[in-house]
N, C-alpha and C positions, 0 to 999 in steps of 0.2 A: 256638302250642305245636308243637314238633317231634316227629315220630314216628320211632322206630327203624326201620332197614331190616329187612326180613323175615328171620327166622332159618330155619335148616334145618327146624326143627320146624314153623314157620309154613307153609313150602312143602309139607311132607309132609301137613299137615292140609288145605291147599287142594287138593292132588292127590286126597285121599280124597273131599272134597266134590264135586269135578269128576266123579270116577268115579260118584258116587251119581246125578248128573243127566245123565250122558252118554246121548244118544239119546232123551231124554224131551222132551216138548213142554210149554209153559206153565210153565216152571220159574223164571221171574224172581223172583216173590215168595218161594217157599220157599228158593231158592238164596240170595237176599239175606238172608233171616232166618237161615239157617244160618251164613252168613259173619259176620253181626253177632254171633250167639251165640258164635262161635269167637273173634273178634277184639275184641269189645266195641264195634265200629263197623265201617264199610265202608271199609277201606283201598283207595285208588284202584288200587294195584298188584294187589290181589287181585281186584277187580271186573274190571279190564282183562284179567288172565290168564284168569279164568273165562270171560269173553266170548269170548276168542280160542280157547280150548280147546273150548268148546261151540258154536262157530260162531254166536255171537249178536252183534248189534251192541252194542258197549259203550255207545253212546248210549241204547239201549233200557234197559239195566240202570240206567244213571245216571238216566234219565228216571223209571223206577219208583221208584228210591231217593229222588229229590227230590220226587216227588209225594206219597208217603206219609210222614206225620210220624213214624211209628214207626222209620224208618231214620235213622241218623246217619252223616254223612260225615267227622266229626271225633271223636276220642276224648273221652270225658267226663273231667272232673277227678276227683280223689280225693273231693272233696266237691261235690255238686250243690246249688246254691242255687236254691230255687224261691221267687221273690218274688211274692206275691199282688198282682194288679192288678184284683181284683174291686171292686164298687161301694163296699163298706164300707171297704176298704183304700185305695182311690183317694181317697175323701172325707177319710180320715185322713192322707193325705200319702205314699202309696207311690210316687208319681212322683218326689218329692224323694229318697226312699231309692234308687230305681232309678238316678237320675242320679248320686248320690254313690257307689254301689257301682260303677257303670261307670267313673267317674273314678278311684276308688281302686284298682280291680283292673286298670284299663287294658284293658277288654274291652267289646265290644258284647253285646247280648242274644244268647244262644245260643253264645257263645264261651267258650273255656277259657283260663285264665291261662297265661302263658308257662312257669311252673314246674309246670303240671299239677295244681295244688292245688284250684282252684275252676272250676266251670262255672256261669255265670249264666243262669238261665231265668226268664222271666216266665210266670206261669200265670193262668188266668181266675179261679180261686177255690180256696182251700185248705180251705174249710169251717170256718174259725176266726174268724168275723166278730166275735165278742165280744172277740177279742184284737187287732183291727185297729189299725195295719197289722202284717201278719205275714209271716214267711218261714220256710221250712224249710231246714235244712242237713242233707242226708241225711234221716234220719228224725226229727231233732230240730226241734221247733217253737219259734220265738222270736217273741213277740208284744209289742204296745204299743211298737213301735219308733219311733225317730227316725233320721234319717240317721247321726248320731254313734253311737247305740246299735247300729245294724246293723253299722257298721264295727268297733265294739268286739267284737261277737260273732264276726266273721270273724277278727279279730286273735287271739282265743282259740284258734280252730282252727289258725291259722298257728303260734302259739307251741307248741301241742301237737305239731305236725308237725315242729318244730325248724327252721322257716323264718322265724322272727321276728327 
């Protein structure tokens, strides 16, 4: 998925965040959290510019960003798919569903489709074991899935987005 170059508004927002942290110590996590809140993820250009302006090693900021799972270095798609890989779902075939979704969407786990519509994530448990195998698309729960039914569900979202 491609990201747009930063706008003047993006640069102004970044300058304000940099000013908030200038001269302070131990700012890596709160700075990254503010950047992600503003941009929805951590754009490399913003992390690099903040590091340069705050006289911090960019590698330190990227190290923190990659260590903590709460930080994202890529934008999320319009619809985040969370496919359960817990025991009940695994026993009921969620691995086959995962493989089919990766194939159909042309993404690996954690990646976003080229059109920005879907991000595929595998999660430990969604707490819907009686519906196994299950996935969530945004806040919508879809259960008792097969690989074909999971693809059908996503095609419904694609059609509603006008990308079918």
